[in-house]
DONUMAR-21138 format. One record per atom (N, C-alpha, C): z, x, y. Coordinates in steps of 0.1 Angstrom, whole numbers, padded with zeros to 4 digits, always signed. Layout:
ZXY ...
//
This chain:
+0000+0009-0012 +0000+0000+0000 +0000+0009+0012 -0009+0007+0022 -0010+0016+0033 +0002+0013+0043 +0006+0024+0050 +0017+0023+0059 +0011+0024+0073 +0015+0014+0082 +0010+0014+0096 +0021+0021+0105 +0017+0032+0111 +0027+0040+0119 +0024+0036+0134 +0035+0031+0141 +0034+0028+0155 +0041+0039+0162 +0035+0045+0172 +0041+0056+0180 +0054+0051+0187 +0063+0060+0189 +0077+0056+0194 +0076+0052+0209 +0066+0056+0216 +0066+0053+0230 +0061+0039+0233 +0055+0032+0223 +0050+0018+0225 +0061+0008+0227 +0072+0010+0220 +0083+0000+0220 +0089-0001+0235 +0092+0009+0242 +0097+0008+0255 +0087+0002+0265 +0074+0005+0263 +0064-0001+0271 +0063-0016+0269 +0064-0021+0256 +0064-0035+0253 +0076-0042+0259 +0088-0036+0259 +0100-0042+0264 +0098-0044+0279 +0093-0033+0286 +0092-0034+0301 +0081-0045+0304 +0071-0046+0297 +0060-0055+0300 +0065-0070+0298 +0072-0073+0287 +0077-0086+0284 +0088-0090+0294 +0096-0081+0299 +0106-0084+0308 +0100-0087+0322 +0090-0080+0326 +0083-0083+0339 +0076-0096+0338 +0070-0100+0326 +0063-0113+0325 +0073-0124+0326 +0085-0123+0320 +0095-0134+0320 +0101-0136+0334 +0102-0125+0342 +0107-0127+0356 +0097-0134+0365 +0084-0134+0362 +0074-0140+0370 +0075-0155+0370 +0080-0161+0360 +0081-0176+0359 +0091-0181+0370 +0102-0173+0372 +0112-0178+0382 +0106-0177+0396 +0098-0167+0399 +0092-0166+0412 +0082-0178+0414 +0075-0181+0404 +0065-0192+0406 +0072-0205+0408 +0083-0208+0401 +0091-0220+0403 +0097-0221+0416 +0102-0209+0422 +0108-0209+0435 +0097-0212+0446 +0085-0207+0444 +0075-0209+0453 +0071-0224+0453 +0070-0231+0442 +0067-0245+0441 +0078-0253+0448 +0090-0249+0447 +0101-0256+0454 +0100-0255+0469 +0096-0243+0473 +0095-0242+0488 +0083-0249+0493 +0072-0250+0486 +0060-0256+0491 +0059-0271+0490 +0068-0277+0482 +0067-0292+0480 +0074-0298+0492 +0069-0310+0496 +0076-0318+0507 +0083-0329+0501 +0095-0332+0506 +0103-0343+0500 +0101-0355+0509 +0101-0367+0503 +0099-0379+0511 +0112-0382+0519 +0110-0388+0531 +0121-0390+0539 +0129-0402+0534 +0142-0401+0533 +0151-0412+0529 +0158-0418+0541 +0157-0431+0542 +0164-0437+0554 +0179-0435+0553 +0186-0432+0564 +0200-0430+0564 +0207-0444+0563 +0217-0445+0555 +0224-0458+0554 +0233-0460+0566 +0235-0473+0570 +0244-0476+0582 +0258-0476+0577 +0267-0469+0584 +0281-0468+0580 +0288-0479+0587 +0297-0487+0580 +0305-0497+0587 +0315-0491+0596 +0318-0498+0607 +0328-0493+0616 +0342-0495+0611 +0350-0485+0612 +0364-0486+0607 +0373-0491+0618 +0383-0499+0615 +0392-0504+0625 +0400-0493+0631 +0404-0494+0643 +0412-0483+0650 +0425-0482+0642 +0430-0469+0642 +0442-0466+0635 +0454-0469+0645 +0464-0477+0640 +0475-0480+0649 +0484-0467+0652 +0489-0466+0664 +0498-0454+0667 +0511-0457+0661 +0517-0446+0655 +0530-0447+0649 +0540-0442+0659 +0551-0450+0661 +0561-0446+0670 +0572-0440+0662 +0576-0428+0665 +0587-0421+0658 +0600-0425+0665 +0611-0427+0657 +0624-0429+0663 +0629-0417+0670 +0637-0419+0681 +0642-0408+0688 +0651-0399+0680 +0651-0387+0682 +0660-0378+0675 +0675-0380+0680 +0684-0379+0671 +0698-0381+0675 +0703-0369+0683 +0712-0371+0692 +0718-0360+0700 +0729-0354+0693 +0728-0341+0690 +0739-0334+0683 +0748-0326+0693 +0761-0327+0692 +0769-0319+0701 +0768-0305+0698 +0771-0297+0708 +0771-0282+0706 +0783-0278+0698 +0782-0270+0689 +0794-0265+0681 +0802-0256+0690 +0815-0257+0689 +0824-0249+0696 +0830-0238+0686 +0829-0226+0691 +0835-0215+0682 +0849-0213+0685 +0858-0212+0675 +0872-0210+0678 +0874-0196+0683 +0884-0194+0691 +0887-0181+0697 +0895-0173+0686 +0891-0160+0685 +0897-0152+0675 +0907-0143+0683 +0919-0143+0679 +0929-0134+0687 +0926-0120+0684 +0925-0112+0694 +0922-0098+0693 +0936-0090+0693 +0938-0083+0682 +0950-0075+0681 +0949-0063+0689 +0959-0057+0694 +0958-0045+0702 +0955-0033+0693 +0946-0025+0697 +0942-0014+0690 +0953-0003+0691 +0956+0004+0680 +0966+0015+0681 +0960+0027+0689 +0969+0034+0695 +0965+0046+0703 +0960+0056+0694 +0950+0064+0699 +0945+0074+0690 +0954+0086+0690 +0955+0091+0678 +0965+0102+0677 +0960+0115+0683 +0970+0122+0688 +0966+0135+0695 +0966+0146+0684 +0955+0154+0685 +0954+0165+0676 +0962+0177+0681 +0968+0184+0671 +0975+0196+0676 +0966+0207+0680 +0970+0214+0690 +0962+0225+0695 +0963+0237+0686 +0951+0242+0683 +0950+0254+0674 +0946+0266+0683 +0953+0277+0681 +0949+0288+0690 +0935+0294+0686 +0928+0298+0696 +0915+0303+0694 +0916+0317+0688 +0907+0320+0678 +0907+0333+0672 +0902+0344+0682 +0908+0355+0681 +0903+0366+0690 +0895+0376+0682 +0885+0381+0688 +0876+0391+0682 +0883+0404+0682 +0881+0412+0672 +0887+0426+0672 +0880+0435+0682 +0887+0445+0687 +0881+0454+0697 +0871+0462+0690 +0860+0465+0698 +0849+0473+0693 +0854+0488+0691 +0852+0494+0679 +0857+0508+0678 +0848+0517+0685 +0853+0528+0690 +0846+0538+0697 +0839+0548+0687 +0826+0550+0688 +0819+0559+0680 +0815+0571+0688 +0818+0583+0683 +0814+0595+0691 +0799+0596+0690 +0793+0602+0701 +0779+0604+0702 +0775+0616+0693 +0764+0614+0686 +0759+0625+0677 +0749+0633+0685 +0748+0646+0683 +0739+0654+0690 +0724+0651+0685 +0715+0652+0694 +0701+0650+0691 +0696+0661+0683 +0688+0659+0672 +0683+0670+0664 +0671+0676+0671 +0670+0689+0670 +0659+0696+0676 +0647+0697+0666 +0636+0694+0670 +0624+0694+0662 +0618+0708+0662 +0613+0713+0650 +0607+0726+0650 +0593+0725+0656 +0588+0736+0661 +0575+0736+0667 +0564+0736+0656 +0554+0729+0659 +0542+0728+0649 +0534+0741+0651 +0531+0748+0640 +0523+0760+0642 +0508+0756+0646 +0502+0765+0654 +0489+0762+0659 +0479+0765+0648 +0469+0756+0647 +0459+0758+0636 +0448+0767+0642 +0442+0775+0633 +0431+0784+0638 +0419+0775+0642 +0411+0780+0651 +0399+0773+0655 +0388+0776+0645 +0382+0765+0641 +0371+0766+0631 +0358+0765+0639 +0349+0775+0637 +0336+0774+0644 +0328+0762+0639 +0320+0756+0648 +0311+0745+0644 +0299+0751+0636 +0296+0743+0625 +0285+0747+0617 +0272+0741+0622 +0262+0749+0622 +0249+0744+0626 +0242+0737+0615 +0235+0726+0617 +0228+0719+0607 +0215+0726+0605 +0210+0726+0592 +0197+0732+0590 +0186+0723+0595 +0175+0729+0599 +0164+0722+0605 +0156+0716+0594 +0153+0703+0596 +0145+0695+0586 +0130+0698+0589 +0122+0701+0579 +0108+0703+0582 +0101+0690+0587 +0092+0692+0596 +0085+0680+0602 +0073+0677+0594 +0071+0664+0592 +0059+0659+0585 +0049+0655+0595 +0036+0655+0591 +0026+0651+0601 +0027+0635+0602 +0024+0631+0614 +0025+0616+0617 +0016+0608+0609 +0020+0597+0604 +0012+0588+0596 +0007+0577+0604 -0006+0576+0604 -0013+0565+0612 -0019+0555+0603 -0016+0542+0605 -0023+0532+0598 -0037+0530+0602 -0046+0527+0593 -0060+0524+0597 -0060+0511+0605 -0068+0511+0615 -0069+0499+0623 -0079+0489+0616 -0075+0477+0614 -0083+0467+0608 -0088+0457+0619 -0100+0454+0620 -0105+0445+0630 -0099+0431+0628 -0096+0424+0638 -0090+0410+0637 -0101+0401+0633 -0098+0392+0623 -0108+0382+0618 -0111+0372+0629 -0123+0368+0630 -0127+0357+0640 -0127+0344+0632 -0120+0334+0638 -0119+0321+0632 -0131+0313+0636 -0136+0305+0626 -0148+0297+0629 -0144+0286+0639 -0153+0282+0647 -0150+0271+0657 -0149+0258+0651 -0139+0250+0655 -0137+0237+0649 -0145+0227+0658 -0154+0219+0651 -0162+0210+0660 -0152+0199+0665 -0155+0195+0677 -0147+0184+0684 -0153+0171+0681 -0144+0160+0681 -0149+0147+0679 -0155+0141+0692 -0165+0133+0690 -0170+0127+0703 -0160+0117+0709 -0160+0116+0722 -0150+0108+0729 -0152+0093+0726 -0164+0089+0725 -0166+0075+0721 -0172+0074+0707 -0166+0066+0699 -0170+0064+0685 -0178+0051+0685 -0191+0052+0680 -0199+0040+0680 -0193+0030+0670 -0193+0017+0673 -0187+0007+0665 -0198+0001+0656 -0195-0003+0644 -0204-0009+0635 -0202-0024+0635 -0213-0032+0633 -0212-0046+0633 -0204-0050+0620 -0196-0060+0621 -0188-0065+0610 -0197-0072+0600 -0198-0067+0588 -0207-0074+0578 -0199-0083+0569 -0186-0083+0570 -0178-0092+0561 -0178-0106+0567 -0180-0117+0558 -0180-0131+0564 -0166-0135+0568 
//
């Protein structure tokens, strides 16, 4: 029995094709809804409602102001006095004898080193690049200022 081989890239192409075809039906239906005109329906007459009576609320009762009882304030006790503490005294600064300054030894003088002369580098002849002539660019043709118009052949 022969075996029919379908390439693997065909399946995604078929899925994309069928999904785009199925979406087109919704667009066509929406366009038909937009283009159709609906018949005008006469508005029904609404009956007039009787006026709503005003409701009178009873007056609010007058409440007396509450009186707060007076609270007797007891006398506060006197604040206690703190005992005085003597301030501490700093000890006297001890006397330190002055130390003699040390004498620095003299630095010996270094001998003078004569400057060395650099050896002369041999000179090479100057290198000149060959001069190449500049290329000339071709002239660009300019467009005419007025472009002739063609008669319209489409109906």
